[in-house]
N, C-alpha and C positions, 0 to 999 in steps of 0.2 A: 645157092646160099641157104643157110639154115633158116627154117621158118618158125620152129617152135622154140620156146625158152630153153627146153632141155637140149635141143640140138645146138643152139647158140652156145650154151655153157660147155657142151662137149667139144665144140670147135675151139673155144678159148683154152680149155684144159689140154687138148691135143697139141696146140701151138706151144704152150708152156712146156709140156713134157718133151716135145720134140727138141726144143732148144736145150733142155737139160741133158737129154740123151746124147745130143751132138757134142756137148762139152765133155761128157764122160768118154765118148768114143775117141775124141781128140786126145784125151788124157792117156788112153790105151795106146794109141799110135805113138805118142811122145815117149811113153815108157819103153816101148820096143826100140825106138830110134836111139834112145840114150844108151841102151845096151849095145846096139850095133855099132854106135860111134866108139864106144870103149873097146870093142873087139877090133875095129879097124885101127885104133891107136896102138894095138899090140901089147897092151899091159893087161896080163891075165888077172892079177889081183884086183885091178880097177874094174875090169869087166865082171868079175864075180860079185863085187860089191854092188855094181849097178844092177846086175840081175837080181840079187837078193832084194834090193829096194823096189825093183819093178814087179817082182812076182806078187807081192801083196796087192799092188794096184791092179794088176791084171786079174787076179782072183776076185777082188772086190767088184770089178766091173762085170766079170762073168757071173758072179752071184746075183747081180742085179738084172741079169739077162739082157744087157746092152749088147754084148757079143755072146755067141754060143760057147758053152763050156768046152766043147771039143776044139774050137778055134783057139781059145785061150791056152788049152793044154798043148796044142800043136805049136803055138808060138814059143811057149816056155821050153818045150822039148827041143826045138830047133836052135833056140838061143843057147841053151846049156850044152848042146852037142857042138855048137860052134866054139864055145869057150873051151870045152874039153879037147877039141882038135887043135887048139893053139899050142905052139911049141913051148 
């Protein structure tokens, strides 16, 4: 347990920040799931619209370093490749 005032404050701040980051990471996963769901539905225009909406959320979360920028780029690339592969 934290013994100094500074350590207690850092513990409080870490708890708050962890909760905030967890919410953003969940937002990232939800954005990816929305696009995957649209791809599975088979509607290419709907999938492209979902990807366009999700890209800004994914980039925003990567800019805040909640997920690594390469992970965000990899997800965007794979989702767009899956959309392009649709008939």
